[in-house]
N, C-alpha and C positions, 0 to 999 in steps of 0.2 A: 035666803037661797043661795046654795052653795055655788061658787064659780064653776064654769063647765069643765075645765080642766082638773078642778079638785076629783070631779066624778070619775074621770078616766081611770081605767085600770089596766092593770098588766095584760088580760086577757085581751082587750081589744088590741093592744099592740101586738100581740102573736098571733092575731086574726088578720094581720093585714095581708092582702095578695100576695102571692108570691111575685109575681112582675113588679110590684112595687117594691118589695124588699131586696130583688135583684137591682133594681134601679138606685137603691139606695147604698147598696155595697159598691155598683158602678163609682158612685160619687164619691164614697170615701176612698176608694183607689185612686181616682184621678186627683184628688188632695195632695198636691207636690209642691216643693219651694225650687227644686232643682232636679231635672231627669237625671244627671251626672251623681248626685248625691245619695249613693247607694246606702252608706249608713243611716242617712236621715229617714228614708223609705222603710228601711228595716225596724229601726226604733220608733217610727211614729204611724206610719201607714199601715205597715205588717199586724204591728201591735194591736191598732184598732179593730182591724178586720178579725184578729184570732180573738179578741175580747167579744165582738159582737156575734161571732160565731159560736161562743160558749154559754150566750145569754138564755138562748131556752133552744128546745127542739125546731121549733118552726125557723128559727133564724139560722141553725146550723147548715142547713143545704146551701141556701143562696152566699152567706159569706164565705163559706168553705170554698165554695166554685171560683168565687173572685180572688179569693186568697191565693188559690193553687194556679191561677193563671199566669202568676210571674214566679219561676223557678231559678234559684241561684244556686250555683254548683261549684265548689272549687275542688277540683282533683289534683292533689298535691304528691307530696313524697309517699305517703304511707296509704295512699287511698287502694293499693292492690292487696294491702294486708287486711282491708275490712270486707265484711258483708255488702255487698253491693244491692239494694233494694231498689228497684225499679216499679213497686205496685203503684206507687202514686200517680207517677206518669202515665199508666195504665189505666187510673181509675178516672183522672181530671184532665180536662184537655187544656193544655199549655200553651199560652198565647204569646208570653215573654219568657226567653230563657236567657240567660246569663252563665257562661262556663268559663274559668280560669283553668287552664292547663298546663303543666309543666313538661317540657320539653323531653323528648327520648325517653317516655315511660309507656310502654307498649300497652301495659293491663290498663293504665288510665286513658289512654287514647282508645281503646277497645271498649271501656265504658262509654266514653261521649259517643262515638259512633253507635251504640247501642241504644242510649239515650235520646239520641237525634232520630235515629229510626221509628222509635215510639211516637215523638212529638211532631213528625213530619208533617202531618196532616193539619194541624192546629197552629202550630208555631207561626206569629206573625212578626216577632222581633224577637232577633238573635244577637246576641253580643258575645263573642270568642275574643279571649285574652291568652294568645299564645305566641310563642317566639317563632315557631316553624308550623307555618299553615299547611295543611294537607286540603289541596283543592278536590278532592274526592267528595270531601263533606257537600259539596253543593251539586253533586252528580245527580242526574236523574234517578237514579237508583235511590236517593232518599226523598226524592219527590216532593222538594220544599216549594210547592205550586203557591203556597199561600203567604209566603215569607215577603213582607213590606219592607222592613227596615233591619239593616245588617249594620253592625259596629264591630270593626276591626281593631283590636288594641293591642300594642307590643309586637305586631307582627316583622320579625327580621328577613323571613324567606318563605317560599312558597314553594312547592313541590306537588306533583303526583304520584299516585302510588299504584293503582289500577287500571287508571280509565283508560291509558293508550291515547288513541285518537278522539274520545268521545268527549265532548265541549259540554261542562256545566251550563244550564240555563236557569236561571231565576225569573219566572216570567212576571211577578208581582211586584219585584224590588223597586220601590220608589226613593228610597232614602238610604243612603249609605255613608257613614261615619267613619274616619280614621284617625286614629290617636298613636302618637308614639311608634309609628310604624315607619319601615325604610322605603325610602321612593320606589328602591329596585325592587321590593317585594311587592307594593303595591300596584307596581306598573306592570308585573307577571300576572296579578288576580285580572287585573283590568283587561290584558291580552287574552285571557283563557276562559273567563267567565262571562256568560251571554246575559246582558240585562237591558232588555228592549225597553221596559218602563221605567227606566231610571231618569229621575228629574230632579234631585236635590243630592249634593254632596258637600261634607263637611269636613275639611282636612287641617288636622292640627299638627304644625312642624315647626322645626328650628334645625339648628346645625347638627345636632346628632341624628336626626332623620336623613341627613343629605347623605352623607357619606359611610360606606360600609365596605367589607372586604370584596364582595361579589363585583361591585361596581366603584372602583377607586377614582375613576375619571371622569372628567365632564361628559365626553364624547357617549358615554354609555349611560347616561342619566336621564330621564324624561319622566315627566309627571302625566304619564298615559292615562291616570284617572280622569283628568281633563281633555288631552289630546285625544285620546279614543272614545270617550263618552260625552264629548262636549257638545255635538252636533243636537243633541235632545234636553241637556242640562237646562233647566230654568231659575234656578237657584243654587248658589255657590257660596260657601261660607270658609273663610281662611283665618285660622287663628296662629299669628306669628308670636313663638314665644321668647325670641331674641331681639333684645335692643340692638341699635346701631346697622340693621340691614338697609343697602341702599340699593341703587339700580345696578351698580357693579356686581353686587354678590351673585354669586352661582343660583343660590335658592331663589333670588328674585326673578332671575332671569328664567328660570325653570317655570315659576308660576305664570310669570307674564306669557311664554309660549302656550302653556295650556289654555289660559283664560282668551286668549285669542281666538282658540276653536272654540268657544261657547257661543255660537251665532244664534242661539234661542235664550240666552239668559235674560232673565227680568228682574231678579233681585240679587245683590250682590253684598255680603256681609264679611266685613273685615274686622279681627280684632289686633290690635297692636299695643305696645308698652313703650313707656318714655320714661328713663330716669334723670330727666333734663332737670336740671336744679337742686340734685339730690346733694347732700352734704356727705363728702368723704368717697363721692364717685366721679371718675372721669369719662364721663360720657358725652358723645356729640350732643350739642345744642340743636341739632337738626334731624327731623325726622323725614327720612329719605325713602321709605318704603312704602309711603302710600301712592306718591304720583306714579310711577310705572306700573303699579296694579291697576289703579283706575284708568289711565289713558289705554290700558291693554283691552278694555272692554269695547267690543266691536261695535262701532256707530251706527250699524244697519240693524244691529239686535234690537228686541221690544223691549230694552232697558228703562226700567220707570223707577226703582228704588235702591236707594245706597244707604247701607246701614252700616256705621263704623262706631266700635268700642275702643276707646282710648284708656288705657291703665295707666294713670301718672301717681308719682312720688312727691311731688311738690307743686308749689303754684305755677312756677314757670313752664309747667307741663301744658297748662291751658295755653298759652300763646306760641308755643311749639308745634301743639297738634293742629290748632287753628289755622297755623300758617301752612302748614303742610297739605289740611283739606284744601284751603282756598286756591293754592297753587295746582293743586291735583286738578279742581273744577276748571280753572282756568286755560289750563295745557289740554284737556281732554273735549273729546265730542261727543256729547250724549245728548242728542236732540229729542230724545223721547224721556228723560228725566224729569220726574215730577216731585219727587220726594226724599228727602235726606233726612235721616235718623241719626242722631249723634248722642253718645253716652259718653261721660267722663266717669270713671271708678277711681276715686281717690284713695289710695292706699296710705297706712301709717308706715312710714319707713323704719319705725322701730321694731316693729311685729310683723310686716308685709301682710296686713289684713286690710279691708276695708270694713267701715261700719254701715249698715243700712240707712242711713241718713240721707231722704231726698232734698235736694234744694229747691227753692223756690225760686220763681223768674227773676223778682228783684235781688236776691242774691246772687244769682248766676251773672246779671248784667253788672252789678257791682264789682265783681272779681276779674271779668273778662277785660281784656284791653280793648278799649272802646275804637282803635282804629281798625284793627284788624276784625274785631267783631261786626261793627259797622260795614266794613269791605264785604265780608261774606254775606251778610242780610242784603246789601245792595245787588250783589251777583244775584242771589236768589230772586229777588224782585223784578230784575232784568230779565231773567230767563224763566220767571212765571214757576219758579221751584218754591215748593212748601218744604222750611228746615224746623225740625223740633229738636233742641238741644236741653239734656237733661243731666244732673250731676248727683251722684251718689258718693258719700262718705263725709267724713267731719273734716275740715281745715283746723288743723292743730299747730302746735309751734314746731313740731318735727318735719312737718310736711309746707309750712307756710311760706 
């Protein structure tokens, strides 16, 4: 008797219920390594959905609909000279829209407005990469009532064109991600766009995002994404791109002021890097950016989880980062803290990349300084806090 799977035919696969095919397509779409790895999604996930859609007529509909839920559009220098076809946006409900826009291109901007007007009722995630952000995009006119996630990238300034005194409202927006944007522009967005449901913010920043021509002085700067929205925020993620930031730096002072306004904060994620121990680099052996940020969390907030990602380039980075974390915990008032998650990402100094090698607990214990590591674990035991430490990367001669 032949095995059961040997008798299965292609007809049986094609006769799968449409609901099950839709679930399969959704599962394929959710298979991702990193939501920011756009090229990986295009080459892997999108390609799989396209191949499945071309398998047979029964599969075409479910997989095509899933594929068209995400649309990437680059509106560049020559966009206005091409025929702009919006038929796909009219045919399929687009849930995730990623648009890169060139500044001062009237035709390109009009195309973006037309595209957004067609997708306004279905789009749930919007990524805008643009130097000058027109806040009219978020006006009631475009009715982005279902937008839940917004990513702003490379924003250097914000302005209104037609609204006048009308204030844009994003009633369902819960997550805002800002990358490589000027603080002045992001503060302008925070002041003028209402986001009553916003509970999560991710901010990637460095020296380049701090100073601009619009606000060259300290007095004109403020992280209003945190100070204006902080009352409702439950989760804040900060990604610091520069090494050597300390409590006296302007950018840390601004972020401290913002965190002090987060009265409902539950989870704080912090990503920092340290070049301590790197050959040929004259960097500080102390990591002073962690302590003021952790200490800024209000003691009365329902804060329970601290997640820290340390990017290091040498073995000495373990000690430097653990000392910074220990001092931060010892000098902060976090009475409701129950969980600390620490990730070390070890980079190869020769190529600036990390290998996806996860260390065992035994190897971690053997490489860490016993005094500091034991002191940190003792503090956690005393405060009844769980700590989970993980290391990714390979220890080589160049970073050992």
